[in-house]
N, CA, C and O atoms as a CHARMM CRD file, in Angstrom:
* protein
*
  320
    1    1 MET  N      0.84500  -1.17700   0.00000 PROA 1      0.00000
    2    1 MET  CA     0.00000   0.00000   0.00000 PROA 1      0.00000
    3    1 MET  C      0.89500   1.24700   0.00000 PROA 1      0.00000
    4    1 MET  O      1.80200   1.36900   0.82300 PROA 1      0.00000
    5    2 ASN  N      0.63100   2.15700  -0.92300 PROA 2      0.00000
    6    2 ASN  CA     1.46600   3.35100  -0.99800 PROA 2      0.00000
    7    2 ASN  C      0.92200   4.47500  -0.10900 PROA 2      0.00000
    8    2 ASN  O     -0.15600   4.36300   0.47500 PROA 2      0.00000
    9    3 ARG  N      1.68900   5.54800  -0.02600 PROA 3      0.00000
   10    3 ARG  CA     1.35000   6.65100   0.88500 PROA 3      0.00000
   11    3 ARG  C     -0.00700   7.28500   0.55500 PROA 3      0.00000
   12    3 ARG  O     -0.78300   7.59800   1.45800 PROA 3      0.00000
   13    4 VAL  N     -0.28300   7.46900  -0.70900 PROA 4      0.00000
   14    4 VAL  CA    -1.55200   8.08800  -1.11000 PROA 4      0.00000
   15    4 VAL  C     -2.72700   7.20900  -0.68200 PROA 4      0.00000
   16    4 VAL  O     -3.74300   7.71200  -0.20200 PROA 4      0.00000
   17    5 GLU  N     -2.58300   5.89600  -0.85800 PROA 5      0.00000
   18    5 GLU  CA    -3.64800   4.97000  -0.44700 PROA 5      0.00000
   19    5 GLU  C     -3.85300   5.01900   1.06400 PROA 5      0.00000
   20    5 GLU  O     -4.98800   5.00100   1.53800 PROA 5      0.00000
   21    6 ILE  N     -2.76700   5.08100   1.81500 PROA 6      0.00000
   22    6 ILE  CA    -2.85600   5.15700   3.27600 PROA 6      0.00000
   23    6 ILE  C     -3.57900   6.44100   3.68000 PROA 6      0.00000
   24    6 ILE  O     -4.52500   6.39900   4.46800 PROA 6      0.00000
   25    7 GLU  N     -3.13900   7.58000   3.14500 PROA 7      0.00000
   26    7 GLU  CA    -3.75800   8.86100   3.49500 PROA 7      0.00000
   27    7 GLU  C     -5.23900   8.87300   3.14000 PROA 7      0.00000
   28    7 GLU  O     -6.05700   9.38000   3.90800 PROA 7      0.00000
   29    8 THR  N     -5.58700   8.32000   1.98800 PROA 8      0.00000
   30    8 THR  CA    -6.98700   8.27800   1.56200 PROA 8      0.00000
   31    8 THR  C     -7.81900   7.43000   2.51500 PROA 8      0.00000
   32    8 THR  O     -8.91200   7.82900   2.91700 PROA 8      0.00000
   33    9 LYS  N     -7.30100   6.26600   2.87300 PROA 9      0.00000
   34    9 LYS  CA    -8.01800   5.36900   3.77400 PROA 9      0.00000
   35    9 LYS  C     -8.20400   5.99800   5.15500 PROA 9      0.00000
   36    9 LYS  O     -9.28000   5.90700   5.74500 PROA 9      0.00000
   37   10 VAL  N     -7.15100   6.63500   5.66400 PROA 10     0.00000
   38   10 VAL  CA    -7.22700   7.28900   6.97700 PROA 10     0.00000
   39   10 VAL  C     -8.21700   8.44500   6.92900 PROA 10     0.00000
   40   10 VAL  O     -9.06100   8.58600   7.81300 PROA 10     0.00000
   41   11 LYS  N     -8.11100   9.26100   5.90500 PROA 11     0.00000
   42   11 LYS  CA    -9.02000  10.40300   5.75900 PROA 11     0.00000
   43   11 LYS  C    -10.47100   9.91800   5.68400 PROA 11     0.00000
   44   11 LYS  O    -11.35300  10.48500   6.32900 PROA 11     0.00000
   45   12 ASP  N    -10.71200   8.87200   4.89900 PROA 12     0.00000
   46   12 ASP  CA   -12.06600   8.33300   4.76100 PROA 12     0.00000
   47   12 ASP  C    -12.63800   7.87700   6.09300 PROA 12     0.00000
   48   12 ASP  O    -13.79200   8.17900   6.39700 PROA 12     0.00000
   49   13 PHE  N    -11.85000   7.14600   6.90800 PROA 13     0.00000
   50   13 PHE  CA   -12.42700   6.68400   8.16800 PROA 13     0.00000
   51   13 PHE  C    -12.57200   7.81800   9.17900 PROA 13     0.00000
   52   13 PHE  O    -13.46600   7.77700  10.02400 PROA 13     0.00000
   53   14 LEU  N    -11.71300   8.82200   9.10700 PROA 14     0.00000
   54   14 LEU  CA   -11.88800   9.97700  10.00000 PROA 14     0.00000
   55   14 LEU  C    -13.19900  10.70500   9.68600 PROA 14     0.00000
   56   14 LEU  O    -13.91300  11.14100  10.58900 PROA 14     0.00000
   57   15 ILE  N    -13.49900  10.82600   8.39800 PROA 15     0.00000
   58   15 ILE  CA   -14.73500  11.50000   7.97200 PROA 15     0.00000
   59   15 ILE  C    -15.95700  10.63700   8.27200 PROA 15     0.00000
   60   15 ILE  O    -16.93000  11.10100   8.86700 PROA 15     0.00000
   61   16 GLU  N    -15.89000   9.37000   7.85000 PROA 16     0.00000
   62   16 GLU  CA   -17.05600   8.48900   7.95700 PROA 16     0.00000
   63   16 GLU  C    -17.35000   8.03800   9.38500 PROA 16     0.00000
   64   16 GLU  O    -18.49500   8.10000   9.83400 PROA 16     0.00000
   65   17 GLU  N    -16.33200   7.58900  10.08900 PROA 17     0.00000
   66   17 GLU  CA   -16.56400   6.95200  11.38500 PROA 17     0.00000
   67   17 GLU  C    -16.46300   7.91800  12.56200 PROA 17     0.00000
   68   17 GLU  O    -17.14900   7.73800  13.56900 PROA 17     0.00000
   69   18 LEU  N    -15.61600   8.94000  12.44500 PROA 18     0.00000
   70   18 LEU  CA   -15.47600   9.89900  13.55200 PROA 18     0.00000
   71   18 LEU  C    -16.15900  11.23000  13.25100 PROA 18     0.00000
   72   18 LEU  O    -16.18200  12.13200  14.08800 PROA 18     0.00000
   73   19 GLU  N    -16.72000  11.33900  12.03500 PROA 19     0.00000
   74   19 GLU  CA   -17.47300  12.52100  11.62200 PROA 19     0.00000
   75   19 GLU  C    -16.66900  13.81700  11.73400 PROA 19     0.00000
   76   19 GLU  O    -17.17700  14.84300  12.18600 PROA 19     0.00000
   77   20 ILE  N    -15.41800  13.74800  11.31800 PROA 20     0.00000
   78   20 ILE  CA   -14.55400  14.92700  11.29300 PROA 20     0.00000
   79   20 ILE  C    -14.74800  15.61200   9.94700 PROA 20     0.00000
   80   20 ILE  O    -14.76000  14.95400   8.90700 PROA 20     0.00000
   81   21 ASP  N    -14.90000  16.93200   9.96800 PROA 21     0.00000
   82   21 ASP  CA   -15.07900  17.68500   8.72700 PROA 21     0.00000
   83   21 ASP  C    -13.84700  17.53300   7.84400 PROA 21     0.00000
   84   21 ASP  O    -12.71200  17.64000   8.30700 PROA 21     0.00000
   85   22 GLU  N    -14.09700  17.28100   6.56200 PROA 22     0.00000
   86   22 GLU  CA   -13.00000  17.06100   5.61900 PROA 22     0.00000
   87   22 GLU  C    -12.02600  18.23800   5.57300 PROA 22     0.00000
   88   22 GLU  O    -10.82400  18.03900   5.40000 PROA 22     0.00000
   89   23 ASP  N    -12.53600  19.45900   5.72700 PROA 23     0.00000
   90   23 ASP  CA   -11.65600  20.63400   5.65000 PROA 23     0.00000
   91   23 ASP  C    -10.73100  20.76400   6.85900 PROA 23     0.00000
   92   23 ASP  O     -9.82000  21.59200   6.85400 PROA 23     0.00000
   93   24 LYS  N    -10.95600  19.95500   7.88900 PROA 24     0.00000
   94   24 LYS  CA   -10.07700  19.96100   9.07100 PROA 24     0.00000
   95   24 LYS  C     -8.93700  18.95300   8.93800 PROA 24     0.00000
   96   24 LYS  O     -8.05200  18.89600   9.79200 PROA 24     0.00000
   97   25 ILE  N     -8.96100  18.15700   7.86500 PROA 25     0.00000
   98   25 ILE  CA    -7.96800  17.10400   7.67800 PROA 25     0.00000
   99   25 ILE  C     -6.96000  17.53000   6.61300 PROA 25     0.00000
  100   25 ILE  O     -7.26300  17.55000   5.42000 PROA 25     0.00000
  101   26 PHE  N     -5.76500  17.86700   7.06800 PROA 26     0.00000
  102   26 PHE  CA    -4.67300  18.23900   6.17200 PROA 26     0.00000
  103   26 PHE  C     -3.37300  17.82000   6.83800 PROA 26     0.00000
  104   26 PHE  O     -3.36200  17.50200   8.02700 PROA 26     0.00000
  105   27 ALA  N     -2.28700  17.81500   6.09300 PROA 27     0.00000
  106   27 ALA  CA    -1.01900  17.22400   6.55100 PROA 27     0.00000
  107   27 ALA  C     -0.59500  17.68000   7.93900 PROA 27     0.00000
  108   27 ALA  O     -0.24200  16.84800   8.77500 PROA 27     0.00000
  109   28 ASP  N     -0.61900  18.97800   8.20400 PROA 28     0.00000
  110   28 ASP  CA    -0.14200  19.49600   9.48500 PROA 28     0.00000
  111   28 ASP  C     -1.24700  19.66700  10.52700 PROA 28     0.00000
  112   28 ASP  O     -1.01800  20.25100  11.58600 PROA 28     0.00000
  113   29 ALA  N     -2.44200  19.16000  10.23000 PROA 29     0.00000
  114   29 ALA  CA    -3.55600  19.28500  11.17900 PROA 29     0.00000
  115   29 ALA  C     -3.23500  18.50900  12.45300 PROA 29     0.00000
  116   29 ALA  O     -2.86600  17.33600  12.40200 PROA 29     0.00000
  117   30 LYS  N     -3.37700  19.16900  13.58300 PROA 30     0.00000
  118   30 LYS  CA    -3.16300  18.52700  14.88700 PROA 30     0.00000
  119   30 LYS  C     -4.35100  17.62000  15.17700 PROA 30     0.00000
  120   30 LYS  O     -5.50500  18.02500  15.03400 PROA 30     0.00000
  121   31 LEU  N     -4.05800  16.38400  15.58800 PROA 31     0.00000
  122   31 LEU  CA    -5.12700  15.42400  15.85300 PROA 31     0.00000
  123   31 LEU  C     -6.08600  15.94200  16.92600 PROA 31     0.00000
  124   31 LEU  O     -7.30300  15.85700  16.76000 PROA 31     0.00000
  125   32 LYS  N     -5.55400  16.47200  18.01100 PROA 32     0.00000
  126   32 LYS  CA    -6.39700  16.96000  19.10200 PROA 32     0.00000
  127   32 LYS  C     -6.91500  18.36100  18.83500 PROA 32     0.00000
  128   32 LYS  O     -8.12400  18.59200  18.86200 PROA 32     0.00000
  129   33 ASP  N     -6.01400  19.29900  18.57700 PROA 33     0.00000
  130   33 ASP  CA    -6.39600  20.70800  18.49400 PROA 33     0.00000
  131   33 ASP  C     -7.22000  21.04400  17.25300 PROA 33     0.00000
  132   33 ASP  O     -8.22300  21.75000  17.35300 PROA 33     0.00000
  133   34 ASP  N     -6.81200  20.55000  16.09100 PROA 34     0.00000
  134   34 ASP  CA    -7.50200  20.90300  14.84500 PROA 34     0.00000
  135   34 ASP  C     -8.67200  19.97600  14.53000 PROA 34     0.00000
  136   34 ASP  O     -9.72400  20.42400  14.07200 PROA 34     0.00000
  137   35 MET  N     -8.48300  18.68400  14.77900 PROA 35     0.00000
  138   35 MET  CA    -9.52300  17.71700  14.42700 PROA 35     0.00000
  139   35 MET  C    -10.44200  17.37100  15.59200 PROA 35     0.00000
  140   35 MET  O    -11.51400  16.80200  15.38800 PROA 35     0.00000
  141   36 GLY  N    -10.03400  17.70700  16.79900 PROA 36     0.00000
  142   36 GLY  CA   -10.87900  17.44600  17.96300 PROA 36     0.00000
  143   36 GLY  C    -10.91800  15.99000  18.39200 PROA 36     0.00000
  144   36 GLY  O    -11.87700  15.56800  19.03900 PROA 36     0.00000
  145   37 ILE  N     -9.90200  15.21700  18.04900 PROA 37     0.00000
  146   37 ILE  CA    -9.85400  13.80800  18.44500 PROA 37     0.00000
  147   37 ILE  C     -9.49800  13.72700  19.92400 PROA 37     0.00000
  148   37 ILE  O     -8.47700  14.26000  20.35800 PROA 37     0.00000
  149   38 ASP  N    -10.35200  13.05400  20.69200 PROA 38     0.00000
  150   38 ASP  CA   -10.10000  12.90800  22.12700 PROA 38     0.00000
  151   38 ASP  C     -9.78500  11.45300  22.45500 PROA 38     0.00000
  152   38 ASP  O     -9.69100  10.61600  21.55800 PROA 38     0.00000
  153   39 SER  N     -9.62500  11.15800  23.73000 PROA 39     0.00000
  154   39 SER  CA    -9.21900   9.80700  24.13800 PROA 39     0.00000
  155   39 SER  C    -10.26700   8.75300  23.77000 PROA 39     0.00000
  156   39 SER  O     -9.90800   7.61600  23.46400 PROA 39     0.00000
  157   40 LEU  N    -11.54600   9.10600  23.79400 PROA 40     0.00000
  158   40 LEU  CA   -12.58100   8.14700  23.39900 PROA 40     0.00000
  159   40 LEU  C    -12.51000   7.87000  21.89600 PROA 40     0.00000
  160   40 LEU  O    -12.68200   6.73100  21.46100 PROA 40     0.00000
  161   41 ASP  N    -12.25500   8.91500  21.10800 PROA 41     0.00000
  162   41 ASP  CA   -12.08500   8.71800  19.66200 PROA 41     0.00000
  163   41 ASP  C    -10.88100   7.82700  19.38400 PROA 41     0.00000
  164   41 ASP  O    -10.89900   7.00600  18.46600 PROA 41     0.00000
  165   42 PHE  N     -9.83600   7.99800  20.18600 PROA 42     0.00000
  166   42 PHE  CA    -8.62500   7.21400  19.96900 PROA 42     0.00000
  167   42 PHE  C     -8.90000   5.72100  20.14700 PROA 42     0.00000
  168   42 PHE  O     -8.31900   4.90000  19.43600 PROA 42     0.00000
  169   43 VAL  N     -9.77000   5.36100  21.07900 PROA 43     0.00000
  170   43 VAL  CA   -10.15600   3.95500  21.26000 PROA 43     0.00000
  171   43 VAL  C    -10.77900   3.43400  19.96800 PROA 43     0.00000
  172   43 VAL  O    -10.48000   2.32100  19.53600 PROA 43     0.00000
  173   44 ASP  N    -11.64200   4.23800  19.35500 PROA 44     0.00000
  174   44 ASP  CA   -12.25500   3.85100  18.08000 PROA 44     0.00000
  175   44 ASP  C    -11.19600   3.72400  16.98500 PROA 44     0.00000
  176   44 ASP  O    -11.23800   2.79700  16.17600 PROA 44     0.00000
  177   45 ILE  N    -10.25500   4.65200  16.96800 PROA 45     0.00000
  178   45 ILE  CA    -9.19800   4.63600  15.95400 PROA 45     0.00000
  179   45 ILE  C     -8.37700   3.35300  16.04300 PROA 45     0.00000
  180   45 ILE  O     -8.01300   2.77900  15.01600 PROA 45     0.00000
  181   46 VAL  N     -8.08300   2.90100  17.25200 PROA 46     0.00000
  182   46 VAL  CA    -7.32300   1.65700  17.43800 PROA 46     0.00000
  183   46 VAL  C     -8.04700   0.49700  16.75100 PROA 46     0.00000
  184   46 VAL  O     -7.42500  -0.29500  16.04400 PROA 46     0.00000
  185   47 VAL  N     -9.35200   0.39900  16.95900 PROA 47     0.00000
  186   47 VAL  CA   -10.15300  -0.67700  16.36500 PROA 47     0.00000
  187   47 VAL  C    -10.20400  -0.52700  14.84200 PROA 47     0.00000
  188   47 VAL  O    -10.05700  -1.50800  14.11200 PROA 47     0.00000
  189   48 ILE  N    -10.41000   0.69200  14.37300 PROA 48     0.00000
  190   48 ILE  CA   -10.51700   0.94200  12.93200 PROA 48     0.00000
  191   48 ILE  C     -9.19400   0.63100  12.22600 PROA 48     0.00000
  192   48 ILE  O     -9.19000   0.01300  11.16100 PROA 48     0.00000
  193   49 VAL  N     -8.08000   1.05300  12.81200 PROA 49     0.00000
  194   49 VAL  CA    -6.76900   0.78600  12.20300 PROA 49     0.00000
  195   49 VAL  C     -6.51100  -0.71700  12.14200 PROA 49     0.00000
  196   49 VAL  O     -6.00700  -1.22700  11.14100 PROA 49     0.00000
  197   50 GLU  N     -6.85400  -1.41400  13.20400 PROA 50     0.00000
  198   50 GLU  CA    -6.65300  -2.86800  13.19300 PROA 50     0.00000
  199   50 GLU  C     -7.48000  -3.52000  12.08400 PROA 50     0.00000
  200   50 GLU  O     -7.00100  -4.41300  11.38500 PROA 50     0.00000
  201   51 ARG  N     -8.71300  -3.07000  11.93500 PROA 51     0.00000
  202   51 ARG  CA    -9.60000  -3.63000  10.91200 PROA 51     0.00000
  203   51 ARG  C     -9.11400  -3.29000   9.50000 PROA 51     0.00000
  204   51 ARG  O     -9.15400  -4.14100   8.61200 PROA 51     0.00000
  205   52 ASN  N     -8.65900  -2.06000   9.28900 PROA 52     0.00000
  206   52 ASN  CA    -8.28900  -1.60400   7.94800 PROA 52     0.00000
  207   52 ASN  C     -6.85600  -1.92300   7.54300 PROA 52     0.00000
  208   52 ASN  O     -6.57300  -2.13000   6.36300 PROA 52     0.00000
  209   53 PHE  N     -5.94700  -1.96300   8.52400 PROA 53     0.00000
  210   53 PHE  CA    -4.53300  -2.11900   8.19300 PROA 53     0.00000
  211   53 PHE  C     -3.90200  -3.38500   8.77300 PROA 53     0.00000
  212   53 PHE  O     -2.78400  -3.73800   8.39800 PROA 53     0.00000
  213   54 GLY  N     -4.59500  -4.07200   9.67900 PROA 54     0.00000
  214   54 GLY  CA    -4.13500  -5.35900  10.15200 PROA 54     0.00000
  215   54 GLY  C     -3.07000  -5.34400  11.23500 PROA 54     0.00000
  216   54 GLY  O     -2.33900  -6.32400  11.37800 PROA 54     0.00000
  217   55 PHE  N     -2.95900  -4.27300  11.99600 PROA 55     0.00000
  218   55 PHE  CA    -2.03900  -4.25900  13.13000 PROA 55     0.00000
  219   55 PHE  C     -2.65500  -3.46800  14.27500 PROA 55     0.00000
  220   55 PHE  O     -3.55300  -2.65000  14.07700 PROA 55     0.00000
  221   56 LYS  N     -2.15100  -3.73200  15.47600 PROA 56     0.00000
  222   56 LYS  CA    -2.62700  -3.02200  16.66200 PROA 56     0.00000
  223   56 LYS  C     -1.72400  -1.83800  16.96900 PROA 56     0.00000
  224   56 LYS  O     -0.49800  -1.95300  16.96000 PROA 56     0.00000
  225   57 ILE  N     -2.34200  -0.71300  17.23600 PROA 57     0.00000
  226   57 ILE  CA    -1.59100   0.47900  17.65500 PROA 57     0.00000
  227   57 ILE  C     -1.13800   0.27200  19.09000 PROA 57     0.00000
  228   57 ILE  O     -1.92100  -0.14400  19.94400 PROA 57     0.00000
  229   58 LYS  N      0.12100   0.56400  19.34900 PROA 58     0.00000
  230   58 LYS  CA     0.64300   0.51700  20.71800 PROA 58     0.00000
  231   58 LYS  C      0.77300   1.95900  21.20300 PROA 58     0.00000
  232   58 LYS  O      1.39700   2.78900  20.54100 PROA 58     0.00000
  233   59 ALA  N      0.19000   2.25000  22.34500 PROA 59     0.00000
  234   59 ALA  CA     0.16200   3.61700  22.86900 PROA 59     0.00000
  235   59 ALA  C      1.56000   4.21300  22.97400 PROA 59     0.00000
  236   59 ALA  O      1.76600   5.38500  22.65800 PROA 59     0.00000
  237   60 GLU  N      2.52400   3.40100  23.42100 PROA 60     0.00000
  238   60 GLU  CA     3.87800   3.92700  23.59500 PROA 60     0.00000
  239   60 GLU  C      4.52000   4.32100  22.26500 PROA 60     0.00000
  240   60 GLU  O      5.41700   5.16300  22.24000 PROA 60     0.00000
  241   61 GLU  N      4.07300   3.72600  21.16600 PROA 61     0.00000
  242   61 GLU  CA     4.61500   4.06900  19.85100 PROA 61     0.00000
  243   61 GLU  C      4.00200   5.35300  19.29700 PROA 61     0.00000
  244   61 GLU  O      4.50400   5.92400  18.32900 PROA 61     0.00000
  245   62 MET  N      2.92500   5.79300  19.91400 PROA 62     0.00000
  246   62 MET  CA     2.22300   6.98000  19.42700 PROA 62     0.00000
  247   62 MET  C      2.75500   8.28000  20.03400 PROA 62     0.00000
  248   62 MET  O      2.27300   9.36000  19.69400 PROA 62     0.00000
  249   63 ALA  N      3.72600   8.19000  20.91200 PROA 63     0.00000
  250   63 ALA  CA     4.31800   9.39800  21.49500 PROA 63     0.00000
  251   63 ALA  C      4.88700  10.26100  20.37200 PROA 63     0.00000
  252   63 ALA  O      5.67000   9.78300  19.55200 PROA 63     0.00000
  253   64 GLY  N      4.49900  11.50600  20.34000 PROA 64     0.00000
  254   64 GLY  CA     4.98000  12.41000  19.31400 PROA 64     0.00000
  255   64 GLY  C      4.17200  12.40100  18.03400 PROA 64     0.00000
  256   64 GLY  O      4.40200  13.22100  17.14500 PROA 64     0.00000
  257   65 VAL  N      3.22500  11.47800  17.93300 PROA 65     0.00000
  258   65 VAL  CA     2.35500  11.43300  16.75200 PROA 65     0.00000
  259   65 VAL  C      1.18600  12.37600  17.03000 PROA 65     0.00000
  260   65 VAL  O      0.19600  12.00000  17.65800 PROA 65     0.00000
  261   66 ASP  N      1.32600  13.60900  16.54600 PROA 66     0.00000
  262   66 ASP  CA     0.32100  14.61100  16.89200 PROA 66     0.00000
  263   66 ASP  C     -0.34100  15.27700  15.69100 PROA 66     0.00000
  264   66 ASP  O     -1.22000  16.12300  15.86000 PROA 66     0.00000
  265   67 THR  N      0.07300  14.90100  14.47400 PROA 67     0.00000
  266   67 THR  CA    -0.54900  15.46700  13.27700 PROA 67     0.00000
  267   67 THR  C     -1.03300  14.35000  12.35200 PROA 67     0.00000
  268   67 THR  O     -0.64800  13.18900  12.49400 PROA 67     0.00000
  269   68 PHE  N     -1.88100  14.73000  11.40800 PROA 68     0.00000
  270   68 PHE  CA    -2.38200  13.78000  10.41900 PROA 68     0.00000
  271   68 PHE  C     -1.22300  13.12800   9.67000 PROA 68     0.00000
  272   68 PHE  O     -1.21200  11.91300   9.47100 PROA 68     0.00000
  273   69 SER  N     -0.25300  13.93600   9.25800 PROA 69     0.00000
  274   69 SER  CA     0.89500  13.42400   8.51000 PROA 69     0.00000
  275   69 SER  C      1.71100  12.42200   9.33300 PROA 69     0.00000
  276   69 SER  O      2.09700  11.36900   8.82500 PROA 69     0.00000
  277   70 LYS  N      1.96900  12.74500  10.58400 PROA 70     0.00000
  278   70 LYS  CA     2.73300  11.83900  11.44900 PROA 70     0.00000
  279   70 LYS  C      1.95600  10.54600  11.71300 PROA 70     0.00000
  280   70 LYS  O      2.54800   9.47300  11.82500 PROA 70     0.00000
  281   71 PHE  N      0.64100  10.65400  11.81100 PROA 71     0.00000
  282   71 PHE  CA    -0.18200   9.46200  12.00600 PROA 71     0.00000
  283   71 PHE  C     -0.08000   8.55200  10.77900 PROA 71     0.00000
  284   71 PHE  O      0.03300   7.33300  10.91100 PROA 71     0.00000
  285   72 CYS  N     -0.12000   9.15000   9.59100 PROA 72     0.00000
  286   72 CYS  CA     0.03700   8.36700   8.36000 PROA 72     0.00000
  287   72 CYS  C      1.44300   7.78800   8.25600 PROA 72     0.00000
  288   72 CYS  O      1.61700   6.67100   7.77000 PROA 72     0.00000
  289   73 ASP  N      2.46300   8.54800   8.71300 PROA 73     0.00000
  290   73 ASP  CA     3.83500   8.03700   8.75500 PROA 73     0.00000
  291   73 ASP  C      3.89100   6.78700   9.62600 PROA 73     0.00000
  292   73 ASP  O      4.50600   5.78700   9.25500 PROA 73     0.00000
  293   74 TYR  N      3.25000   6.85300  10.77300 PROA 74     0.00000
  294   74 TYR  CA     3.24200   5.73300  11.71200 PROA 74     0.00000
  295   74 TYR  C      2.61900   4.49900  11.06400 PROA 74     0.00000
  296   74 TYR  O      3.18200   3.40600  11.13000 PROA 74     0.00000
  297   75 ILE  N      1.46500   4.67400  10.44400 PROA 75     0.00000
  298   75 ILE  CA     0.79600   3.54600   9.78600 PROA 75     0.00000
  299   75 ILE  C      1.67500   2.99500   8.67100 PROA 75     0.00000
  300   75 ILE  O      1.83100   1.78100   8.54000 PROA 75     0.00000
  301   76 GLU  N      2.24200   3.87800   7.87800 PROA 76     0.00000
  302   76 GLU  CA     3.10300   3.44300   6.77400 PROA 76     0.00000
  303   76 GLU  C      4.28800   2.63100   7.29100 PROA 76     0.00000
  304   76 GLU  O      4.66600   1.63200   6.67900 PROA 76     0.00000
  305   77 SER  N      4.87300   3.04900   8.40500 PROA 77     0.00000
  306   77 SER  CA     6.03300   2.33000   8.96400 PROA 77     0.00000
  307   77 SER  C      5.65300   0.93800   9.47700 PROA 77     0.00000
  308   77 SER  O      6.48500   0.03000   9.49700 PROA 77     0.00000
  309   78 LYS  N      4.39900   0.77800   9.88700 PROA 78     0.00000
  310   78 LYS  CA     3.95800  -0.52600  10.40300 PROA 78     0.00000
  311   78 LYS  C      3.56700  -1.50600   9.31400 PROA 78     0.00000
  312   78 LYS  O      3.70000  -2.71500   9.50000 PROA 78     0.00000
  313   79 ILE  N      3.09100  -1.01300   8.18600 PROA 79     0.00000
  314   79 ILE  CA     2.59700  -1.94600   7.15000 PROA 79     0.00000
  315   79 ILE  C      3.58900  -2.16100   6.02200 PROA 79     0.00000
  316   79 ILE  O      3.43400  -3.10400   5.24600 PROA 79     0.00000
  317   80 ASN  N      4.59400  -1.32400   5.91000 PROA 80     0.00000
  318   80 ASN  CA     5.57100  -1.49500   4.81100 PROA 80     0.00000
  319   80 ASN  C      6.90100  -1.97900   5.31800 PROA 80     0.00000
  320   80 ASN  O      7.82800  -2.17300   4.53200 PROA 80     0.00000
């Protein structure tokens, strides 16, 4: 899966499942501040990522992952 496919898939589930406005999703968008993702949303994201990408997110690996781009980097590093 290439980077564009990853970003598209992540963007789609953020819009569809977490109901985040598409205009709030861009490379440097902060997950918490710009998109409004909270700890309850993160629980959903863990399940969605496992279903869509086939791996479990480890909380300790998410340190420093605070933007849409970094989140996609993290997913890309786990599946490629």
